[in-house]
C-alpha positions as CSV (number, residue, x, y, z in Angstrom):
1,M,5.4,12.5,-17.7
2,R,4.2,11.4,-21.0
3,Y,1.3,13.7,-21.9
4,K,0.7,17.4,-22.2
5,Y,-1.7,18.8,-19.7
6,T,-3.1,22.4,-20.0
7,G,-3.5,24.4,-16.8
8,D,-0.9,25.6,-14.4
9,K,-1.9,23.5,-11.5
10,M,-2.0,20.3,-13.5
11,K,1.6,20.7,-14.5
12,K,2.4,19.9,-10.9
13,S,1.3,16.3,-11.7
14,I,5.0,15.4,-11.9
15,L,4.4,14.0,-8.4
16,I,0.7,13.2,-8.8
17,G,1.1,11.3,-12.1
18,I,-1.3,11.6,-15.0
19,S,-1.4,7.8,-15.2
20,I,-0.8,5.3,-12.4
21,I,2.2,6.4,-10.3
22,T,4.1,4.1,-7.9
23,V,5.6,5.0,-4.6
24,A,9.0,4.2,-6.0
25,G,8.3,6.7,-8.7
26,I,7.5,9.3,-6.1
27,L,10.7,8.5,-4.4
28,L,12.8,9.1,-7.5
29,A,11.0,12.4,-8.1
30,A,11.5,13.4,-4.5
31,V,15.3,12.8,-4.8
32,A,15.5,14.8,-8.0
33,L,13.7,17.7,-6.4
34,G,15.8,17.7,-3.3
35,F,13.4,16.4,-0.6
36,G,14.8,15.9,2.9
37,E,15.9,12.5,4.3
38,T,12.9,12.2,6.7
39,E,10.4,12.5,3.9
40,I,12.3,10.2,1.6
41,S,12.7,7.6,4.4
42,Q,8.9,7.5,4.9
43,I,8.3,7.2,1.1
44,D,11.0,4.5,0.8
45,I,9.2,2.2,3.4
46,K,6.0,2.5,1.4
47,G,8.0,1.8,-1.8
48,E,9.4,-1.4,-0.3
49,I,6.0,-2.6,0.7
50,Q,4.7,-1.9,-2.8
51,Y,7.6,-3.8,-4.3
52,A,7.0,-6.7,-2.0
53,Q,3.3,-6.6,-2.9
54,S,4.1,-7.1,-6.5
55,N,5.8,-10.4,-5.7
56,V,2.9,-12.1,-3.8
57,S,-0.7,-12.8,-4.7
58,F,-2.4,-11.7,-1.5
59,R,-2.7,-8.2,0.0
60,I,0.1,-7.6,2.5
61,I,-1.2,-6.3,5.8
62,E,1.2,-3.8,7.4
63,P,1.3,-3.8,11.3
64,M,-0.1,-0.6,12.8
65,Y,1.9,-1.1,16.1
66,I,5.6,-1.7,16.6
67,P,7.1,-1.4,20.1
68,A,9.3,1.7,20.8
69,G,12.9,1.2,20.0
70,Y,12.4,-1.2,17.0
71,N,13.3,0.3,13.7
72,F,12.1,-0.8,10.3
73,E,14.7,-2.8,8.3
74,S,13.0,-4.4,5.3
75,V,9.9,-6.0,3.9
76,E,10.1,-8.8,1.3
77,G,7.7,-10.7,-0.9
78,K,8.6,-14.1,-2.3
79,K,7.1,-17.0,-4.1
80,F,8.1,-20.6,-3.1
81,R,7.3,-23.5,-5.5
82,G,8.0,-26.9,-4.0
83,A,7.3,-30.6,-4.6
84,A,4.5,-30.7,-1.9
85,K,3.1,-27.2,-2.0
86,D,3.3,-23.7,-3.6
87,L,3.1,-20.7,-1.3
88,D,3.6,-16.9,-1.2
89,L,5.4,-15.3,1.7
90,A,5.7,-11.7,2.9
91,S,8.0,-10.8,5.8
92,F,8.7,-7.6,7.8
93,S,11.9,-7.2,9.7
94,Y,12.6,-4.7,12.5
95,K,15.7,-4.3,14.7
96,N,16.4,-2.9,18.2
97,G,20.1,-3.1,18.8
98,D,20.9,-6.8,18.9
99,E,17.3,-7.7,19.1
100,Q,15.4,-8.9,16.0
101,L,11.6,-8.8,15.3
102,T,10.1,-10.6,12.3
103,I,6.5,-10.7,11.1
104,K,5.6,-13.2,8.4
105,E,2.4,-13.6,6.3
106,T,2.0,-16.8,4.3
107,I,-0.7,-18.2,2.0
108,V,-0.7,-21.6,0.4
109,I,-1.4,-21.4,-3.3
110,K,-1.5,-25.1,-4.1
111,T,-1.0,-28.3,-2.2
112,I,-0.2,-31.7,-3.7
113,Q,-2.1,-34.3,-1.7
114,N,-0.1,-36.9,0.0
115,T,-1.6,-40.4,0.0
116,E,0.1,-41.2,3.3
117,L,-1.7,-39.4,6.1
118,S,0.5,-38.4,9.0
119,T,-0.5,-37.8,12.6
120,L,0.5,-34.4,13.9
121,P,1.8,-34.1,17.5
122,E,-0.5,-32.5,20.1
123,D,-0.1,-28.7,20.1
124,T,1.0,-27.8,23.6
125,R,1.7,-24.1,23.0
126,E,-0.1,-21.5,25.1
127,I,-3.4,-20.3,23.6
128,V,-3.9,-16.5,23.4
129,D,-6.6,-14.3,22.0
130,I,-5.9,-12.1,18.9
131,N,-9.0,-10.1,18.0
132,G,-11.2,-13.1,18.7
133,I,-9.0,-15.5,16.9
134,E,-7.1,-18.3,18.6
135,G,-3.3,-17.7,18.6
136,R,-0.5,-19.9,19.9
137,Y,2.5,-18.6,21.8
138,S,5.7,-20.4,22.7
139,E,9.3,-19.8,23.8
140,E,12.0,-22.2,22.6
141,N,15.8,-22.0,22.3
142,G,15.7,-18.3,23.0
143,I,13.1,-17.5,20.3
144,K,9.7,-16.2,21.2
145,L,7.0,-17.2,18.6
146,L,3.4,-16.3,18.2
147,G,1.2,-17.7,15.4
148,W,-2.4,-17.3,14.2
149,K,-4.5,-17.2,11.1
150,I,-6.7,-14.7,9.3
151,G,-8.9,-16.6,6.8
152,N,-6.5,-18.5,4.5
153,L,-3.5,-16.3,5.6
154,S,-1.1,-17.8,8.2
155,L,0.8,-15.2,10.3
156,S,3.6,-15.4,12.8
157,I,5.7,-13.1,14.9
158,S,9.2,-14.2,16.1
159,S,11.6,-12.3,18.4
160,W,15.1,-13.0,19.6
161,K,18.4,-11.5,20.6
162,N,21.6,-12.2,18.7
163,K,24.5,-13.0,21.0
164,G,27.6,-13.9,19.0
165,Q,26.7,-17.0,17.0
166,N,23.8,-17.8,19.4
167,Q,20.2,-16.6,19.9
168,T,18.9,-15.7,23.3
169,S,15.6,-14.4,24.6
170,S,14.8,-10.8,23.7
171,S,13.3,-8.2,26.1
172,L,10.1,-8.1,24.1
173,G,7.3,-9.4,26.3
174,K,4.4,-11.7,25.3
175,E,1.9,-8.9,25.7
176,D,3.8,-6.7,23.3
177,M,3.8,-9.5,20.7
178,I,0.1,-10.0,21.2
179,N,-0.4,-6.2,20.7
180,I,1.6,-6.4,17.5
181,A,-0.5,-9.3,16.3
182,K,-3.8,-7.4,17.1
183,S,-2.5,-4.5,15.0
184,V,-1.9,-6.7,11.9
185,R,-5.4,-6.3,10.4
186,E,-7.0,-4.3,7.7
187,K,-7.8,-0.8,8.8
188,T,-11.4,0.4,8.6
189,P,-12.1,3.1,6.0
190,E,-12.6,5.6,8.8
191,E,-9.2,4.7,10.3
192,A,-7.4,4.9,7.0
193,I,-8.8,8.3,6.2
194,A,-8.2,9.6,9.7
195,E,-4.6,8.5,9.5
196,A,-4.1,10.0,6.0
197,Q,-5.7,13.2,7.3
198,T,-3.0,13.7,9.9
199,K,-0.4,13.9,7.1
200,V,-2.0,16.7,5.1
201,S,-3.4,20.2,6.0
202,F,-6.3,20.2,3.6
203,S,-9.6,18.3,4.2
204,I,-9.5,15.1,2.3
205,L,-12.6,14.8,0.1
206,Q,-14.3,11.5,-0.4
207,P,-16.7,10.4,-3.1
208,T,-20.3,9.7,-2.3
209,Y,-20.5,7.4,-5.3
210,I,-18.2,4.5,-5.9
211,P,-18.6,2.2,-9.0
212,E,-20.3,-1.1,-8.2
213,G,-18.0,-3.9,-6.9
214,Y,-15.3,-1.6,-5.7
215,R,-14.2,-1.2,-2.0
216,M,-11.6,0.9,-0.3
217,N,-8.1,-0.7,0.0
218,T,-7.3,0.7,3.4
219,A,-3.8,-0.7,3.4
220,Q,-2.7,1.6,0.5
221,T,-4.7,4.7,1.4
222,T,-2.2,7.3,2.5
223,G,-1.4,11.0,3.1
224,T,2.1,12.4,2.3
225,R,3.9,15.7,2.7
226,F,6.7,16.6,0.3
227,R,9.1,19.2,1.3
228,G,11.8,20.0,-1.3
229,T,14.1,22.9,-2.3
230,S,11.9,23.7,-5.4
231,V,8.5,22.1,-4.6
232,E,6.4,21.7,-1.5
233,L,3.1,19.8,-1.8
234,E,0.8,17.5,0.1
235,Q,-1.0,14.6,-1.4
236,S,-3.6,12.0,-0.3
237,S,-4.2,8.8,-2.2
238,I,-7.4,6.7,-1.7
239,F,-7.3,3.3,-3.4
240,Y,-10.4,1.2,-4.3
241,I,-10.2,-2.4,-5.5
242,K,-12.4,-4.8,-7.2
243,G,-11.7,-8.5,-7.0
244,D,-11.0,-11.4,-4.6
245,E,-8.3,-11.8,-2.0
246,F,-5.5,-12.3,-4.6
247,F,-3.9,-9.0,-5.4
248,A,-3.0,-10.0,-9.0
249,K,-6.7,-10.4,-9.9
250,N,-7.8,-7.0,-8.6
251,E,-8.9,-3.9,-10.6
252,I,-7.6,-0.7,-9.0
253,L,-9.2,2.7,-8.8
254,N,-7.1,5.5,-7.3
255,L,-8.2,8.9,-6.2
256,R,-5.4,11.4,-5.6
257,E,-5.8,14.9,-4.2
258,S,-2.8,17.3,-4.2
259,L,-2.2,20.7,-2.7
260,T,0.8,22.7,-3.8
261,I,2.3,24.9,-1.1
262,K,5.3,26.2,-3.0
263,E,6.6,25.7,-6.6
264,D,9.8,27.2,-8.0
265,T,10.2,24.7,-10.8
266,T,9.1,25.1,-14.4
267,F,7.9,21.7,-15.7
268,P,8.6,20.8,-19.4
269,E,5.6,20.1,-21.5
270,S,5.2,16.7,-23.2
271,T,5.2,16.4,-26.9
272,S,2.7,13.5,-26.9
273,N,0.0,13.8,-29.6
274,I,-2.6,11.9,-27.5
275,K,-5.6,14.2,-27.1
276,W,-7.7,14.7,-24.0
277,K,-11.4,14.5,-23.8
278,Y,-13.1,17.3,-22.0
279,M,-16.2,17.3,-19.8
280,D,-17.9,19.3,-17.1
281,I,-17.4,18.3,-13.5
282,N,-19.6,20.5,-11.3
283,G,-18.8,23.6,-13.3
284,V,-15.1,22.8,-13.7
285,Q,-13.4,21.5,-16.9
286,G,-12.3,17.9,-16.5
287,H,-9.7,16.2,-18.7
288,F,-10.0,12.5,-19.5
289,L,-7.4,10.3,-21.2
290,E,-7.4,6.6,-22.1
291,E,-3.9,5.4,-22.9
292,P,-3.1,2.8,-25.6
293,D,-2.8,0.1,-22.9
294,G,-6.3,0.9,-21.6
295,V,-5.3,2.7,-18.4
296,K,-7.7,5.6,-17.9
297,S,-7.2,8.9,-16.0
298,L,-9.5,11.8,-15.2
299,N,-8.1,15.1,-13.9
300,W,-9.8,18.3,-12.6
301,E,-9.6,20.9,-9.8
302,I,-11.6,22.0,-6.8
303,G,-10.3,25.3,-5.6
304,N,-6.6,24.9,-4.8
305,L,-6.8,21.1,-4.9
306,S,-5.7,19.2,-8.0
307,L,-7.6,15.8,-8.2
308,A,-7.0,12.8,-10.4
309,I,-8.8,9.4,-10.7
310,S,-7.0,6.6,-12.5
311,S,-8.3,3.1,-13.4
312,Q,-6.1,0.1,-14.1
313,S,-5.5,-3.6,-13.3
314,Y,-2.3,-5.5,-12.8
315,N,-1.3,-8.6,-14.9
316,E,1.9,-9.7,-13.0
317,S,4.2,-7.7,-15.2
318,D,2.6,-4.4,-16.0
319,F,-0.6,-2.3,-15.6
320,K,-3.4,-2.6,-18.1
321,G,-6.9,-1.2,-18.5
322,T,-10.2,-2.2,-17.0
323,S,-13.8,-2.3,-18.2
324,L,-14.7,0.7,-16.1
325,S,-16.2,3.4,-18.4
326,M,-15.4,7.1,-18.6
327,E,-19.0,7.8,-17.6
328,E,-18.5,5.9,-14.3
329,M,-15.3,7.8,-13.5
330,V,-17.0,11.1,-14.3
331,K,-20.0,10.1,-12.0
332,M,-17.5,9.4,-9.2
333,A,-15.7,12.7,-9.8
334,R,-19.0,14.7,-9.7
335,S,-19.8,13.1,-6.3
336,I,-16.7,14.6,-4.8
337,K,-17.6,18.1,-3.4
């Protein structure tokens, strides 16, 4: 933590973060404070997704359904730069004993036109429906494959069983693969809030005012329970974004709400000389800070809840500020009741 914050509840922002906080940062704090393996495992998955997200230009869509027995292994984000085309790829891997399940999401960034046009062979794969979109299913050499598109994003699911040095057909059926594909979509705001609500005991508050041009990023909206030896708290994070489909061009607005259940730790105060600006938020004192890099944060309380709004953008290597004004952030905060 870099800045001093007055008020007992706001010292708990070691896990909330006065400026933007990554899931990986939460994981490190959780380890330091002695959180259990189950909680850390859940945070670690989100941390891997966030790290993969930093390596690709599109927003990664996490599947909402994975068949029973399959356990998460990894998620990766990579950039490929070739002679014919440049593309970004994200891939999820799951395992069930000897059976492997992989979900890939790919977007072409640039294609170098070939002057020699080639004729593609006729696609004889089975046509299936995926949320009203045409998908193609096939089985070949022991590998089951399902492919489809969402806008400019190409997606595929592959499944097989490892048998020695060979690959054989897995027990995963075609309908299960179609159900996985149907779950790879952006959640609605209602679905995202409902899912986050199941992870916390307090009622998640939502703003009635959102600055112009911003929309909810449902893929990153989450609820989390932290259970440690010295701290117990619950936190919801609602993300809003402004920009196009390419993640790197987005501006990010994050609303965090935190409820501390138990705290046996005394947090050290920062020696930073950066001063807060104070304003009224529905009869409660709010604390606003703009950091040297332009990242802005606004903190206040509603009853037992500690709330924070942060505003930043990502420039491929670090976070930086946005043009969103303090007045807009305060207006958003005052609409949360």
